[in-house]
N, C-alpha and C positions, 0 to 999 in steps of 0.2 A: 431638491427633488424628492427626497424621502426624509421624513422626520418621524422617529419613534420616541415616545415619551412614557416612561414608567412601566415598560413592558415586563410583565411578570407572568411565568407559566409554571405551574406546580404539577408534579406527578406524584403518585404515592410515595411518601417518604423522601422526596427530592424536590428542591427548588431549582429548576433548570435555568430559568431566567429571573433575576431578582432586580426589579425596577430599573431596567436598561433604558438608557437614553442614547440615541444614535442619530446623527445627521449625515446624510449622503448628498453631496452636491451634484448638480447637473454637470455631465461631461467630464466626471472624474472616474479614476480606478481607485476604488476604496477597499483596501484589504481588511479582512476579519481573521484574526489569529487567536489562538489559545489552545491549552491542552485538551485532550479528549475529556469530554464531560464539562467543558467550560461554558457550553450553552450556545455555541455558533450555529450548529445546524438547526437546533430548535428555534432560535431567533429567525432564521431565514426561512424556515418552514412556516412560521407565523406570517412573515411578510408575503410569502407566496400563497397563503390561504390553506395550507395543509393542516395547521393547528390553529386554534383560537386562544388568544390570550386571556388569562384570568383577570388581569388588570392592564391598564395602559391604553394609549391612543396611537393611531397611525395617520399621518398626513402624507398625501401624495399631491405634488404641485401646490402645496399651500392649502389644500382642502381636506378636511377630516374625512376618512373613509372607514368602511368595515370590510375587510377582505375574508369572505366566508368560504372561498373555494379558489383553487387555481384558475378556474374560468373567470372569476371575478378579477383576479389578479392580472390575467392577460388583458382583460378589458381595460384595465387601468395602465397597461403597458409595462407590466412586470413579468418577466419570464425567467425560468430556472433551468439551468443545464446540470443534471445530476451527475455524481461521480460515476455511477454505473449506467452505461448507455442504455437507452430504451429504443432500440432500433430492431426492425425485423429483417434479418439478414437476407431473405430471399426477394425482398422488395427493392426497387431501385431507389436512388437518391431522392428523386422527385416524389415517388410514392410515399416514402417515409416522411418527408418534409410536410406533405399536404394531409396526411392521415389524421382524421378527425375534423379537418377544415377543407374538405374537398370541393373544388369549384364545380358546379353542376349547371348543365345546360337545359335544353328542352327536354321534357319528360324525366328530369332528374338524372340524366346521363352524365357520367363523369367526363369532364373536358381535359382529357389527358395531355393533349398537345399543348394547350394553354397553360396547364399547371407546369409542365416541363419548362416552358419559355419563361414563366414567372420566376421559377427557381433559378434558371440560368441567369436572368437579369439581376437577381439578388446576389449571386455568386460574383458577377462582375462588378456590381456596385460596391461590394465590400471586400473584393480582392481575394476571394476564396476559390482556390483551384479545385473545382469539382465538376464532374460530368453528371448532369441530372439523369441520364439514362443508365449510368452505371449500377450494377447490383451491389448492394452494401457488403455482401460477403466477401467481395474482391477488394475492399478498401483496407488501407492500413489503419491502425489505431488513431493516428492523428487526423486522417481523413474523415473516419466516423465521428470524431469529435466536431469537426467543421460542420458535419451534417446536423449534429445536435444544435449547434449554434444557429445555423441557417433556419432550422425549425422554429426556433423562438423569434427570430427576426421575420419570418414569414407571417407570424401572427401579430406583427406590429409592436413588438417590445421595445421600449425605449430604455428600460432597466434590465440588465442581464445579471443574474446571480450564477456564479460559476462555483461549484463545490469540488475542491480538489482537482482542478482541471489538468494538472500536469502529472498526476500520480502514476499514469501508465504511458508517459511519453518519453521517447529518447531525446537527447539534447537538441538535435536538429529540429524535431517536431515542437519542442518547447519554444525555440527561437521562432519558428514559423507562427505558432500560436500567438506570441507576444506581438509580432508585427501585425496580425489581424486585429488583436485587441487595441493596439495603439491607433490603428486605422478607424476602428469603431469609435473610439474616444474622439478623434478628430471630427468624425461625422456627427457628434453630439450625443452619442450614446453614453449611458452610465453604467458602469460595471462594479459589481460587488464580487470580490475575489477571496474565496475561502482557501486557505492552504496552510500546511505544516512546513513548507519549504521556505525558510526565512530569506535565503539568498534571492529566490525568485520574487518574493513579496517585495523586498527592497528594490529590486530591479524594475518591477512593472508598476508599483503602486504610486499614487500621488499622496495619499494619507493612509494611515493604518490605525485601526481600533483593536485594542488588546482586551480580551475577556479572561476572567479567572474566577472559577466557581461561581459562574452565573452572573457575575457583575463586570462592569466596565472598569478596567484599571486605568485606561487613559487612551487618548487619540493623539497620534504624533504624525509629523510629516515625514514621508520616506527619506527625503533629502536630509542628511545630517544625522540620521538614526543608524545605529549600528545593530549587527546581528546579536551581539552580546546583550545589548540593552533590551531588545526585544525578548530574548530568552528569559532574562531576569523578570521582566514584567510578567511574562506568561506563567512562570514557575514560582515566583516569589523568593527566589534565591539565585546566586550566581551559578551559571551552568558552564561546564567545560564543553565547549563545542568542538574543539580539536584535541582529541584523546592522544596521549603520547603513544608512539609506536616504536618501542625501544628495539634495537637489533637483537635478534635471537638466532643462535646458530642451529639450523635445522638438523634433526637426527635422521634416523632410519625411516624408510617408507612404511607408513602405517596403513594407508588405504590406497588401493590400486584398482583401476579399471582398465582392462586390456580389450580394446577393440570390441566393446559390447554393443549389441543391438537389442532393442527392447521394443515389444509390440505396443501399439496404441489402440484406439478405438477401430473396429473393423478389421483387425489383424494387420493393418499397415504399420510399418516401423515408425514409432514416435522418436526413437533414438537410434541413430545409424552409425555404428563403428566409432564410438567414442572411447578414447584413451586418456587417462590422466593418472597422476600419482601424487599424493599428499603425504609430506613427511611430518614427523613429530616436531612441534614447535613452530608450525607453519599454518597460516590461513590462506587457503586457495579459494579465491572468489570466483563464482560464475555469474557473469553478466549476460542479460539477454531480455528481450521483450517476452512477456508471459506467453505460454502457449507454443514455445519452441522446443518442447521436449524435457524441460527442467523437472517438471513434476514426475514424469515417468522415469527419469534417470534416477532421481532420489528414491522413489518407490522400489526400484530394482536393487539400489544398493542396500537398503535396509530389509530386504526379503518380502516385500509386499507386492512385487510384480515379477513375473517369470522373465528370464533372459533368454532370447532366441539363440544368441551366439556370443562368444567371448567369454571373459573370465573376470570375476571379482575376487580380491584377496584382502584379507585383513591380517597384517603382520605376516605376510607370506603364506598364510593358510587359505586355500580356496573355499569361498563360501557362495559360489555362483547360484547353486540351487538350495541353499540352506533356508530354513524357516526364519521368520522374523524374530522368533524367541532365540534361536540358535545364534543369529547375528548379534542380538542384544547381550547374550551371555558372553560373547567374545570381547565385550567392552565398547560396543558402538552405541552412542547416545544420539537421539534424533529429536530435534525441535521441529515438528511438522509445520508446513505452510498454512494449514487450516487447523487452528487450535481447537475449534468446536468439534469437528468431525474426527480429527485424528489425534489430538493432544489430550483431550479431557473427556471425562463422562459427566456431562453438565449436571444431571440430577444428584450425583454422588457428592458427599461431603468433601471439603478441601483435605482433611486428613486422609481420606481414601485416595484421592487423586495424587497426593504427594508420593505415594509408594506404588502406584500402578505399575505393573510389570515387574516389580521388585518385591511384591508382598510374599512370595514364597522363600525369600531369604531367611536363613536360620535366625538372624537377629529379630525378625518380626513374627516368629512362630512360637507357640506354646503347645508342643506336642503336634497334633495334626491341624490345629486351629490358629487363626491369626491372633497374636497377642496384642489387643487393642491398646492397652496401656503402652506398650513398647512403641507402637506406630504413632500413637498421639504425642508421646515425648519427642520422638523424631520430628514429627510435623511441626511442633512448637518451636524446635530449634531452627528449622528451615524457614518458617515465617519470620523469625527474628533476623536471621542471617541474611535473607533476601528482601527484607523490608516489604512483606506482603501486607497490604492494608485491608483488615477484615475485623469484624466484631468477634468472630469465634471460628475455630477450625472445624466446627460442626456445620457451618453454613454450606449450602450447595455451591459448587464452583460457578453455576449460572448466575449467582447472586453478585459475583465480583465484577469490577470493571475490567475492560479488555486488557489494560496494562497489568493488573493484578493476576488475571488468568494467565497471562504469559509468564509472569514471575513464578507461578506455581509449576508451570512446565519446566522453565529454567532450573528451578531448585531440585526438581526430581531428576532431571537429566545430568546435573552436574554433581550430584550428591553421592554417586557411587564410583567415583574414580574411573571415568571412562578413558579409553585410549584414543578413541575417534569421536568426534562430534560432527554430526551432519545437520546443519542449521538452515532451514528453508524459510525465507522471509521472516526472520526472527523478530523484526521490529515493525511488521506491517500493522498499520492502524494504531500504533503507539504514539503517544505525545512525546514532546522533547525530553522531558525528565525521565520517562520509562525507557526511551530509546537510549539515552546516555547510560542507564544502568545496564541494559542488555549488552550493549557494545563493550562496556567495561568488563562484563563477564567473559565475552568472547576473547578479548585481549589477554585477560588473566589466564584463561584456558591455554592459549598459545604459549605464554610465558612459563606455564607449568608442564610443558612438554606434550600437550594434546595435539593431535592433527585435526585441524578444523577445515571442513568444506563448507563454505558460505555460499548459499544461493539467494540472491536478492534482486528485486526489481528496482531498488534504490541504487542508482549508479554512484552517487556520492558516498554511499555507505561501502560499497565494494572498493571503491578507490581508496578510501581512508583506512580500511581495516586489512586489506589483502596484501599478502607478500608476492603472490602471483595471481593473475586474473586470466581466466578462460572465457571466451564469448561463445554462447550457443545460439545457432540459427538454423531454423528447419530441421532441428534434431541432430545437428552436427556441431562438433567443436571446431569453430572456423578460425580461431586465432588464440594466441596465448602471449601474455606479456609479463615481464617482471615489474615489480613495484616502480612507479615513476616512469615507465617507458611509453605509456599512452595517455592522451588527453581525453576528456569525456567526448569531445567531438569525434575523435578517431574511433573510439569504442562504439559510438553511435553508428557510424558507417558500417562496421561489422555487424552490430545488432540488427540492422535493417537489411542485411544481405548485399549492400552496395559494394562492399569490399570483403575479401577474404585472403588469408594467407595460403600460399601454395604448398608449403612443406613445413615440417618440424612442429606441427601443432599439437600441443598437449601430451606429448609422450615422455619428454625428459623432465624428471623432477629437479633438475640442476638449476 
């Protein structure tokens, strides 16, 4: 169906794609995997017409083509479903699907009824449970993804490129997506599936192509290939996919939230009467679909958002209305979910970012001024200890890859002996090697007696690292489990509000 030959794409200082050959067969699900920066997204953007290759050729159905725009790609039957949905919340399903390709009748008038009927027929044909008249703002994340897929099918695509399609889905929604993808394959559609989730890749794919540093490492059949083999192909070395989680005797309660309510947008509570306690030597994981109050909860804990009611305590000392600086000085470290807006000052040098918030410590001062030599010496040690890949500590943080930016934050937050670590989405956007590194640091912090609160949209990560797991839904802590008590599917029911515990949630640290 698709043949790419010698595809090369250069950006200033980087060869993103280096003479890549790729063949995708008609009616198969073909996965594309690799670390961040391996060239996956660049290659698919070339196929979809968003980028032009510097070298190489593309064939579609055995015919050489030049794909100079997404419109051309769609005309050739190639559609792309992006990781971040491109829907208008106030529009209906049908209005979103037809946007840009509206059926017009006499005098250019929109044929709304005909459009809804066509969308309804597509949903029935491919087994997508959607109401064309429903407003998109009322749909779940999984339903919104179906709308994106129907948008592409509406335009006649025979090839669907799916970029990280499961990143924001709960297990039940992933299962539903895979049912739909298999149905599309049975009906002759060709699917290119980009993902970091190797278990899912092996489950859904027919063949898998692995990229590393802009080159094809190999293409293997999913049947008979293991997760460890894929990981080693991606990284170039063996990767420990299941980190050891040795037993640790929890100590005293270090972080406690008592019945706290936190305001969101428009004054409405984003967090409603949440209670939990995290002990020294324990990782407490919070699972939940993003947008259910996790962000506001974390901001309240670290002093960045006011608390309407309730109490926050660090080592028994109340900090409910303390400033972010005061909370930090009590030994609370924070890996924020948005490393660009909250974790780094991107134009500043790496050596400056490594001590942000700690630059007034005596060890970094020479009188009233920052002792640059002392800071740079400290930064050099952290770069070596945390394996931060860079040409110089003088480069701005924005020049680093996402994984190395995250390592700068981790280095800073771990380097001053915190008592409590609040880690929000610590491996978001990281490849398998960088993820392994960050998760190791979290387990090491636990072993060293730190109280770790982990907030992650990656359910597999929460399950593998946590001693206890709480589930947030609609601003409330609706369930709590000890390690091993709940399956991913059961957690998914709580994450979507289908089920909730009636008592005893999130109060006892035992």
